[in-house]
C-alpha positions in Angstrom: 172.9 129.8 136.5 176.6 129.4 136.0 178.9 131.8 137.6 180.3 132.8 134.1 176.8 133.7 132.8 176.0 135.6 136.0 179.2 137.7 135.8 178.6 138.4 132.1 175.2 139.8 132.9 176.6 142.0 135.7 179.5 143.3 133.6 177.2 144.1 130.6 174.7 145.9 132.9 177.5 148.0 134.6 179.0 148.9 131.2 175.6 150.0 129.7 174.8 152.0 132.8 178.1 153.8 132.7 177.8 154.5 129.0 174.3 155.8 129.4 175.0 158.1 132.4 178.2 159.4 130.7 176.0 160.6 127.9 173.5 162.1 130.3 170.7 159.9 129.0 167.7 159.0 131.2 166.0 155.6 130.7 163.2 157.3 128.7 165.8 159.0 126.4 167.7 155.7 126.0 164.4 153.8 125.3 163.6 156.3 122.5 167.1 156.0 121.1 167.1 152.2 120.9 163.4 151.4 120.6 163.6 149.1 123.6 161.3 149.4 126.6 162.5 151.1 129.7 161.7 148.1 131.8 163.7 145.8 129.6 166.7 148.2 129.7 166.4 148.4 133.4 166.5 144.6 133.7 169.7 144.6 131.6 171.4 147.2 133.8 170.5 145.3 137.0 172.2 142.2 135.6 169.0 140.3 135.4 168.9 139.8 131.6 171.5 139.3 128.8 170.1 140.6 125.5 170.1 138.5 122.3 172.5 139.4 119.4 170.1 141.7 117.6 169.4 143.7 120.7 173.2 143.9 121.4 173.7 145.5 118.0 171.0 148.0 118.6 172.4 149.1 122.0 176.0 149.2 120.6 174.9 151.4 117.7 173.2 153.8 120.2 176.6 154.2 121.9 178.5 154.3 118.6 180.7 151.4 119.6 181.0 147.8 118.2 179.0 145.0 119.6 182.2 143.1 120.4 183.5 145.9 122.7 180.1 146.1 124.4 180.0 142.4 125.3 183.7 142.1 126.1 184.6 141.2 129.7 186.7 144.3 130.0 185.6 147.1 132.3 186.8 150.7 132.2 189.3 151.9 134.8 186.7 153.3 137.2 185.0 149.9 137.4 188.3 147.9 138.0 187.5 147.1 141.7 184.2 145.5 140.6 186.0 143.5 138.0 188.3 142.1 140.6 185.3 141.5 142.9 183.5 139.5 140.2 186.5 137.4 139.3 186.9 136.5 143.0 184.4 134.1 144.6 183.1 136.7 147.1 179.6 137.2 145.7 179.0 133.5 145.2 180.0 132.8 148.7 177.5 135.3 150.2 174.4 133.4 151.5 172.1 136.2 150.4 169.0 134.1 150.2 168.8 133.2 153.8 168.8 136.9 154.7 166.0 137.5 152.2 168.4 139.4 149.8 168.4 139.2 146.1 171.7 139.4 144.1 170.2 142.0 141.8 169.7 144.3 144.8 173.4 143.9 145.7 174.3 144.7 142.1 172.2 147.8 142.2 174.2 149.0 145.2 177.4 148.2 143.4 176.3 149.9 140.2 175.3 153.0 142.1 178.8 153.7 143.4 181.1 150.9 141.9 184.4 152.5 142.9 183.4 153.1 146.5 181.8 149.7 146.9 184.8 148.0 145.4 187.1 149.9 147.7 184.9 148.9 150.7 185.0 145.2 149.7 188.8 145.4 149.2 189.1 146.8 152.7 187.1 143.9 154.1 189.3 141.4 152.3 192.4 143.1 153.6 191.1 143.1 157.2 190.3 139.4 156.9 193.8 138.7 155.7 195.4 140.8 158.4 193.4 139.0 161.2 193.9 135.6 159.6 190.1 135.1 159.0 189.4 132.1 156.9 186.2 131.2 154.9 184.9 129.3 157.8 185.0 132.4 160.0 182.8 134.1 157.5 180.4 131.1 157.2 180.0 130.6 160.9 179.6 134.3 161.4 176.9 134.4 158.8 175.2 131.4 160.5 175.3 133.1 163.9 173.7 136.2 162.4 171.0 134.1 160.7 170.2 132.4 164.0 170.1 135.7 165.9 167.8 137.1 163.2 165.3 134.3 163.8 165.7 134.4 167.6 167.2 130.9 167.2 163.8 129.3 166.8 162.8 127.4 163.6 159.1 126.4 163.5 159.5 124.3 160.4 162.1 122.0 162.0 160.1 121.8 165.2 157.1 120.6 163.2 159.2 118.1 161.3 160.4 116.7 164.6 156.7 116.4 165.7 156.0 114.5 162.5 158.9 112.2 163.1 157.8 111.6 166.8 154.3 110.8 165.6 155.5 108.4 162.8 157.6 106.4 165.2 155.3 106.8 168.3 158.1 108.1 170.5 157.5 109.4 174.1 158.0 113.1 174.6 158.0 113.6 178.4 161.3 111.6 179.0 164.6 110.8 177.3 164.4 109.0 174.0 166.4 105.8 174.5 169.6 105.7 172.4 168.8 102.1 171.5 165.5 103.1 169.8 167.3 105.9 167.8 170.0 103.4 166.7 167.3 100.9 165.7 165.6 103.6 163.6 168.8 104.5 161.9 169.5 100.8 161.0 166.0 99.7 160.0 164.5 102.9 158.5 167.6 104.5 157.0 169.7 101.3 156.5 172.7 102.4 158.5 175.5 100.0 159.6 176.5 101.3 163.1 179.9 100.2 164.3 180.7 101.2 167.9 184.3 101.8 169.2 185.7 101.7 165.6 187.4 105.1 165.8 189.3 104.1 169.0 191.8 102.2 166.8 193.0 105.5 165.3 194.6 107.9 167.9 194.4 110.8 165.4 190.6 110.5 165.4 190.3 110.5 169.2 188.5 113.9 169.2 186.0 112.9 166.5 182.7 111.6 167.9 181.5 109.9 164.7 182.4 109.4 161.1 179.8 108.6 158.3 180.9 106.7 155.3 178.4 107.6 152.6 179.0 104.8 150.1 178.1 102.0 152.4 176.2 104.0 155.1 178.5 103.1 157.8 178.5 105.2 161.0 181.7 104.7 163.0 181.5 105.8 166.6 184.0 106.9 169.2 183.9 104.4 172.0 184.3 107.1 174.7 180.9 108.7 174.0 178.4 109.0 176.8 174.8 107.9 176.2 173.8 111.6 175.8 176.5 112.2 173.2 175.7 109.0 171.3 172.0 109.9 171.3 172.8 113.3 169.9 174.9 111.8 167.1 172.1 109.4 166.2 169.5 112.2 166.3 171.7 114.3 164.0 172.1 111.5 161.5 168.3 111.0 161.6 168.0 114.7 161.0 170.2 114.6 157.9 167.9 111.9 156.4 164.5 113.0 157.6 165.1 116.6 156.5 166.7 115.3 153.2 169.9 117.3 153.7 172.4 116.2 151.1 175.5 118.4 151.4 177.3 117.5 154.6 180.7 116.5 156.0 181.6 113.0 156.9 182.6 113.9 160.5 180.3 114.8 163.3 181.7 118.3 163.5 183.1 120.4 160.6 186.9 120.0 160.4 187.0 122.0 157.1 184.2 124.0 155.5 183.4 123.6 151.8 180.3 125.8 151.5 177.7 127.7 153.5 175.1 125.1 152.7 177.2 122.5 154.4 177.4 124.7 157.6 173.6 125.4 157.4 172.8 121.7 157.0 174.9 120.7 160.0 173.1 123.3 162.0 169.7 122.0 160.9 170.5 118.4 161.6 171.8 119.4 165.1 168.7 121.5 165.8 166.5 118.5 164.7 168.4 116.2 167.1 168.2 118.6 170.1 164.4 119.1 169.4 164.0 115.4 169.2 165.8 114.6 172.4 164.3 117.6 174.4 160.7 117.9 173.3 159.3 121.4 172.9 156.0 121.1 174.7 157.4 119.0 177.5 160.4 121.2 178.1 158.4 124.4 178.1 156.4 122.9 181.1 159.7 122.1 182.8 161.1 125.6 182.3 158.0 127.2 183.8 158.2 124.9 186.8 161.9 125.8 187.2 161.3 129.5 186.9 158.3 129.4 189.3 160.6 128.5 192.2 161.1 131.5 194.6 164.7 130.5 195.4 167.5 129.3 193.1 168.4 125.6 193.5 170.8 124.0 191.1 169.4 120.6 191.8 166.2 121.6 189.9 168.3 122.2 186.8 170.2 118.9 187.3 166.9 117.1 187.6 165.9 118.3 184.1 169.2 117.2 182.8 168.6 113.8 184.2 165.1 113.6 182.9 166.2 114.1 179.3 169.6 112.5 179.7 170.9 115.6 178.0 174.2 117.4 178.0 174.2 120.9 179.7 175.1 122.4 176.3 172.1 120.9 174.6 169.9 121.9 177.5 171.0 125.6 177.3 170.8 125.7 173.6 167.2 124.4 173.8 166.5 127.2 176.3 167.7 129.7 173.7 165.3 128.1 171.2 162.2 128.3 173.3 162.5 131.0 176.0 162.0 134.0 173.6 158.9 132.7 171.8 157.1 130.8 174.6 158.2 132.7 177.8 158.7 136.2 176.3 162.3 136.2 177.7 164.1 137.6 174.6 167.3 139.2 175.9 169.5 136.3 176.5 173.0 135.1 175.5 174.8 131.8 175.4 178.5 131.2 175.8 180.6 128.1 175.6 184.1 128.4 177.1 187.2 126.1 177.1 189.9 126.0 179.8 193.2 124.2 179.4 194.7 123.4 182.8 198.2 122.8 181.4 198.5 126.3 179.8 195.9 128.1 182.0 194.3 129.5 178.8 190.7 130.4 178.8 188.8 131.1 175.6 185.2 131.4 174.2 184.6 129.1 171.3 180.9 129.5 170.8 178.4 132.3 171.4 174.9 133.4 170.6 173.1 136.6 171.3 169.3 136.9 171.1 167.4 140.1 170.4 170.5 142.3 170.8 174.3 142.1 171.1 175.0 141.6 174.8 178.2 142.8 176.5 179.9 139.4 177.1 181.3 138.3 173.7 184.4 136.6 172.2 187.4 138.7 171.4 189.9 137.5 168.8 192.6 140.0 169.8 194.3 137.6 172.3 193.2 139.6 175.3 192.5 138.1 178.7 188.8 137.5 179.5 187.5 138.8 182.9 188.4 136.3 185.6 185.4 137.4 187.6 183.1 135.5 185.3 181.5 132.4 186.9 182.7 130.4 183.9 186.3 130.9 184.8 186.1 130.3 188.5 184.0 127.1 188.0 186.4 125.8 185.3 189.4 126.5 187.5 187.8 124.8 190.5 186.9 121.8 188.4 190.4 121.4 187.1 191.8 121.5 190.7 189.2 118.9 191.8 190.4 116.6 189.0 194.0 117.0 190.2 192.9 115.8 193.6 191.2 112.7 192.0 187.7 114.1 192.3 187.0 113.7 188.6 183.7 113.1 186.9 182.2 116.1 188.6 179.7 118.5 187.1 179.7 122.0 188.8 176.7 124.3 188.5 176.5 127.9 189.7 174.5 131.1 189.4 175.6 134.7 189.5 174.3 138.2 189.1 176.6 140.3 187.0 176.8 144.0 186.3 178.7 145.0 183.2 180.9 148.0 183.9 180.7 149.2 180.3 176.8 149.4 180.1 175.6 149.0 183.7 173.3 146.2 182.4 172.5 143.5 184.9 172.2 139.8 184.0 171.4 136.6 185.8 173.9 134.0 184.6 173.7 130.2 185.1 176.8 128.2 184.4 177.5 124.5 184.2 181.1 123.2 184.0 182.4 119.7 183.2 185.6 117.9 182.1 185.7 117.5 178.3 188.9 115.4 178.1 192.2 115.2 179.9 193.4 118.7 180.9 190.5 120.2 178.9 187.4 121.6 180.7 184.3 123.1 179.2 181.6 125.4 180.6 178.3 126.6 179.1 176.6 129.8 180.4 173.1 131.1 179.9 172.8 134.9 180.6 169.4 136.5 181.1 169.0 140.3 181.0 167.2 141.5 184.2 164.4 143.3 182.3 160.6 143.4 182.7 160.1 140.1 181.0 162.6 138.3 183.2 161.1 139.9 186.3 157.7 138.6 185.3 158.7 135.1 184.5 161.5 134.1 186.8 160.5 134.1 190.4 164.0 133.5 191.8 165.5 136.4 189.7 166.0 138.6 192.8 166.9 135.8 195.2 169.2 137.5 197.8 171.4 134.4 198.1 172.6 134.8 194.6 176.0 136.7 194.6 176.3 139.9 192.6 179.6 141.1 191.1 180.8 143.8 188.7 182.6 142.4 185.6 184.2 143.5 182.4 184.8 141.8 179.1 188.7 141.7 179.1 191.3 142.9 181.6 192.8 145.1 178.9 189.5 147.0 178.5 188.3 147.0 182.1 188.4 150.2 184.3 187.7 148.4 187.6 190.3 149.6 190.2 192.1 147.2 192.6 190.8 144.1 190.9 192.4 141.1 192.7 191.4 138.8 189.7 193.1 141.0 187.1 195.8 139.1 185.0 196.7 141.9 182.6 197.0 145.7 182.8 194.1 147.8 181.4 196.2 149.0 178.5 193.2 149.9 176.3 191.8 152.1 179.0 195.1 153.6 179.8 195.6 154.5 176.1 192.2 156.1 175.9 192.9 158.1 179.1 196.3 159.2 177.7 194.7 160.4 174.5 192.0 162.2 176.4 194.7 164.1 178.3 196.4 165.0 175.0 193.1 166.5 173.6 192.4 168.3 176.9 195.8 170.0 176.8 195.4 170.9 173.1 192.0 172.4 173.9 193.5 174.5 176.8 196.4 175.7 174.6 194.0 176.7 171.8 192.0 178.9 174.2 
């Protein structure tokens, strides 16, 4: 359905609803007046149907107006916010279907209180402008909500991976050789893979691969590790095997054209991770890892070596499988970046399963807690590189208690160098609840350090914190306001 026709239906439905309710007519009254069924009139008001010319004349006559004024795109003053909303692209950009929502239901809400809903939407738009939120912020936020809604597990894609493995008789208990993936791309999907091609262009140094659709050329960055190259091949296989058409040319999205594009890149990436780290095999590995009575980082490194996977892929796979197959649902994933030249530390990816957990990104340019293991490992790694000890991968474990909620988490962090002066860490956090106690034997290992943490320095009430890099201005403001109200209460007595 074209956007124009959809908007025409919505506008007509809103106008008829307003005219009917202004006259105090029920659906039954209106049905008797027009000779049209109540169900048909209800469909029109919900924006589901647009009546033919003869029906338009009947409805217009009931309201004592001309058919032309009834079907005109103009809305009365009280519905002006809705008119602006419809002429924007807001409704069309909402990925309602993936959340199981129907546009007609949204229209019903709008029709019920158009002025209030319009004002609310206008508020959201103003907020997005004030905080410089672009369309991609909305798309990626919607994707994250979609993943969290499904506990980041997608059975259909897992089954399609099993189908692919069976078709090409791939092994599942070890790493899938990158040479085999490349051969499948070339022979089955007719790709022309050109290695090191992107190295000729300095401006493309941060892009891992570039796909040229017209001749099916896949240009690779020559600096990719085997694990990174295997993931790119797996992702390209995913686009083809899952028949995902709308996609970007680059390995990661530089600009975003639609939500479908964002969703397709996620699906292809999920396919690749599930292909490289097999579900059944990895579940066995996780159970063996968690059955150890004491924490040993070497056990996790051995799993990384087994699948020749990146730490990020491994942790993401853990978020896929732990909730469904181990019953450990309260987990979070964070990816952090540290720039040693500017000493800046930021979170650039996060995922929360089952609930919103305390550690989260903050777009207000505040200073993240320096007590987090992420920060200490990244800083240590950057210092090691300065002393010519590069190529390291640091792994650590920490029990954290969040001062805001008193919740306790086991966190596992892996840090590595991304590129010159840039370091990346990935963290898996597991809430220490009954499910974790049951499934993770080393959960209460006394050798694992425990520390109280906050989210940002500006919001942290911890006194005498040696790691603090900014004053607790938000806390101080709240305390100052509390004193004001206490004084006002005393004076009022």
